[in-house]
N, C-alpha and C positions, 0 to 999 in steps of 0.2 A: 811975745810976738803976736802981733794982731792976726786974728783969724782971716784966712783968705776967702775972698768972695767966690761963691760957686759960679762957674761959667756954664753949667748945664742949662739947656733950654727947658723951661717949664713944660710939663706934660699937659697936652690939651685934652680935655674930656670930650668924648664923642658919644652922644646919646644913641643908644641902640634902637633900631627901627624894626627889629625882628618880630616883636609882638604884633605890630601893625600888619607886617607882611603875613603873619600867620592868620590873623583875623580875616584879612582880605581873601586869602586862599580858601579859608573855611567857608566864607560867604559865597565865593565863586563855586566851590564844590557843591554847596547846598543848592544854589540856583541850578547847577548842572543836573543834580540828582532829581530835583523837582521836575525839571524839563524832561528828563529821561522817563520818570514815572508817568508824567502826563502823556508822553508820547506812546508809552507801552500800555497804558491803562486800557481795559476793554471798553470799546464804545458802547454807549447805551443801546439797549435792545430797541429795534424799530417798533413802533406801535403797530399792532396787527390790523390788517385791513378789515373792513366791515364784512367782507365775504368770509374771512377767517373767523371772525367773531361769530357769525351766523353758524358756520360749520361746527365750531367748538361748543356753542350753546346747545345746538341740536344734539350733539354727541353726549353732552352732559345729561340732557333730559333722557336720552336713550339709556344711558348708564343708570340713571335714577329709576327708569322703568324696569330694568333688569334687577336692580336691588329691591324694588317693590315686589317683584315676583318671588325673589328669595325670601323676603319678609313674609309674604302670604304663605309660602310653602312651610316655613319654620313655624308660623302661627298655627297652621293646621296640624303639623306634627306635634307641637306642644300640647294642643287641645286634646288630640287623640291619646297622647301619652298620659296626660292628666287623668283622662277617663279610665285608662288601664290601671294607673296607680291607685285611684280611688277604689276600683273594683277589687284589686289585690289587697288593699288595706282592709276592706270589708271582709274578705275571705280570711285574712289573718286573724281578725277579731273573732270570727266564727270558729276557727280552728283553736284559738286560745280558750274559748268557752268549752269546747269539747275536751280539750286537754285538761282543763280544770275539773270537769266532771269526772274524767278518768282518774285524776289524782285524788279526788275526794273518795271515790270508790275504793281505791287502794288504801287510803288512810283509814277508812272504816274497817277493812279487813285486818289491817295491822293492829288497830286498837283492840279489836275483838280478840285477836290472838294473844295480845299482851295480857288482857284481863283473864282469859281462861288458861293460858299456859299451854305447853305441849306435853301430852301424856303418851307414853309408849303403848303400842297396840297390845302387848302382853298384859300390861297393868290394867288397861281398859277391860280386857276379857275377864280377869280375875275379880275386878271390882263390879262388874255387871251383875244385876239381880239374876239373870238367866242368860244362857247362850243366845237366845233369839234377840234379846234387847241389845246384846253386844253387836250382833250382825246388823241390826237395824241402825244402830248408832254409827257403826263403821261405814255403812253405805251412805249415811247422811254426811259424814265427814268427807267421804270421797267426792260427793257432789259439791260440797263446799270448796274442796281443793280445786275442782275443775272450774268453779266460778272464779276463784282467786286467780287461777292461771289465765283465764279469759280476760280478767280485769287487767292483769299485767300486760297481756298482748295488746289489748285495746289502748292502754296508756302509751305503750311504745309506738304503736301505729299513729296515734294522734300527735305524739311528740315529733315523729319524723315528718308528718304532713305539715305541722305548724312550722317546723324549721325550714322546710322547702318553700312554703309560701312567704316566709319572712325573707328568704334569700331572693325570691323573685321580686318581691316588693322593693328590696334594696336596690337591685339591678335596674328596675324600672324607674326608681327615683333618680338614679344616676343618669339614665337616658333622658329623663325629663329635664334635669339640670343642664345637660348638653344642648337640648332643643331650645331651652330658654336663653342660653348663651348665644346660640346662633341667631335667635330672634332679636336680641339686643344688638348684635353686630350688624345684621341686615338693616335695622332701623337707623343705626348710626351712619351706614353707607348711604342710605337714601338722603338723609339730612345733609350729609357732606356734599353730595353731588348737586343737590338743589341749591345749597349755599354758594357753591362755586359758580353756578349759572347766574344766580342773582347778583353776585359780586361783579361778574363780567359786565352784565347789563347796566349796573349802577354807575359804572365808570364811563359810559358813553355820553357824549354831548348831545344836545337837542338835535343838532344837524345829523349826527351819526345815527341817532335813534330813528330819525325820519328816513334815512337811507336804508336802514335795516328793515323798517316797515315796508319800504318799496320793494326790497328783495323778497320779502314774504309774500307780497301781492303777486309778484311775478311767478313765484313758486306755486302759489295757489292757482293762478290762471293756467299755468302749464298742466297742473294736475287735473284741473277741470276739463281742459281740452282733451286730455287722454280719456277721461271718464265719458265724455260725449262721444268719442270715437268708439269706445267699447259698447256704449248704448246703441249706436247705429249698427254695429256688427251683430249684437245680440238680437236686435229687432229684425235684421235681415235674415239671420239664421232661423228665427222663429217663424217668419213668413214663409221661408222655404220649407220648413218642417210641416207647417199647416197645409201648404200646397200639396206636398207629397201625400199627406194623410188624406186629403180630400180626394185626390186622384185614386188612391188605393181604395177608398170607400166607394167611389163610383164604379170601379172595376168589380168590386164585390157585390154591386147591385143594392147598395144601402141607401141610394137616393141622396148621396152627398152628406149624410149625417156622420160627422167625425167623432161623435160620442163626447162624453164628459171626462174621460180618463178612468184609470183604475181606482179602486177604493184606496189603495196605498198612496197614489198621487194626491187624491183628495185629502187624505189625512195629513200628509206632509204639508200641503198648502194651508190647511187650517192651523196647524202648529206654527208655521211661518207667519201667518197673519197675527197670531197672538203674540209672537215674539216681537214683531215690529210695532204692534200697538203698545206694548209695554215700553219698548225703547223710545218711541215718540213721546210718551208721557213723561220721560225723564229728561227731555231736551231742556237745556238751561240750568240743570243742576250742576253744582261744582264737582270738579275732579278732586278727590282727596285720596292719597295713596293709602292702600290697605282697607279702603271703605267698600262695603257691600250693600249700601242703601239703608233706609229708603231716601235719605236726604242728600246723599253724596255717594260717588262711586269712583273706583279706579277702573281701568279698562276691562280686566277679566271679571271684576265684581259685577259690572254692568251686564256682560254677556251671560254670566251664570244666572243672575236674577231674571233676565229676559227669557231664557229658555226654561227656567223653573216656572215662570208664569204660564208657559205652554204645557206644563206637566212633565217636563223632561229635566232630570237632574244631571248636571255636567260638573266636572271637577272645578276647583277653585283657581288654579294657576293656568297661564297660557301654555306652559310646558306640558301640562296634562290635558288641557282642552284640545290641543292640536292632535292628540293621539286617538280621539274618539271618532265615531261616525265614519263617513266616507270621504276620502280625499277628492277634491273637485278642482278642475282646471279653471283658471281665471275666466276664460271665455264661456264656461258653462255655469257661472255663478247664478244662483237664484236667491230671491229675498229670504232672509233668515239665515243664510250661510254665514259662517265665521271666517273672516279674513285675517291672517296673521302677518306680522311685519318684522323686518330685520333678521339678520342671520341668527341672532340669539333668541328669536321668537319672544321678544319682550313686550309686544303690543298686539292687541286684537280689536277688531270692530265687527259690527253686524251689517252685512250687506243688505241694502234696501232696494237695489235695482238701479239701472241707468248709470252704472259705474260709481255709485255713491254708497256711503256707509253712515251709520250712526255709531259714534264711539265717544269714550271719555278720554280726551287727548293727553293732557299733562297738567301738572300743578299750575294754577293761575288761569286755567281755561275751564269752560263748562262743557257738558255733554252737547254735542252738535253733529250736524251732517257735514260730511266732507268727502272729497274724492278719495277713492282707494289708492290712487297714485300719488298721494301726498307724501307717502313713505314707501321705501322699497318693500315689495311684497315677498313674503316667504312662501306662503301657500294658503290653501283654504280647505275647510271641511264642512260637511253637512251633518250636524249632530244626529238628526233623526229624520 
């Protein structure tokens, strides 16, 4: 029987589009994700204004000034500790020599006792030629025993003294190591702050640098105006004081002679003249942090050297210099007085009169004259 033909309709193959749909969905999701990330990404920080740059750079230089004073302080402490350590090491060497001498003395007694041996007193008496020689020998041995005991005592004394000095030297060396570590840290801080300031300035365009220079000129002009005002006030105060002194002299019948002042005032004026003469001779020399002259200075290095030229020794750092002498109000400043700046007392200058000072300003600048109002004043002192 012939096979029957199949009446089923052939199955039609339908190509699946699922992968395409999946790719499209992934692509859309990716676009959406990117769009979302772009929308939520933090916006770029706005470029700081020139005023902000000026403020930041000034603050970095101030911080560098503070770090410089820390460096100066650590350097002084390290030098002082080094001197102490050297002195202690010399003392340890001397004590060691004395200890060795005591040890040799003990060794000599021990060797002598070994050679002669120890004889009982009764045997010594019976072996003696006569009783008197026994007593003479016994007295000699007593004296020798006394010297041996003294040698032992001396040895122990020198041994204890040497041990004490070695302990002191060890402790001083540890302190020196700490001072040197502080010195290195302070130096690194100075370099870091100066590097940050230079980096900020290097990013400015020519136009921005010109605007920054204009801001500096305005700041200097305002500081100069305040200095001139102080100069007028001081001149008026002096004229009034002279007038009152002249009236007092006339009333006293001195014929108007106001005198030349006391010997103390004259001495102070002479010192101030020497201070300013020295300071003026340093004008134009570069500021270098940690420098004390003669070719360069930092701020407190200059003030210390200037007063030394007048025969007065003052401390190295601004923090110590502000503690000496007599505190002076700004209105009462006289040439030679020291003027300190900022709340952290990180800068100092020498008052020259008329609201102006001579100071070593900052890295990249030279010793120069400037208004005392260029920076915020902390206070002033008259060293002598």
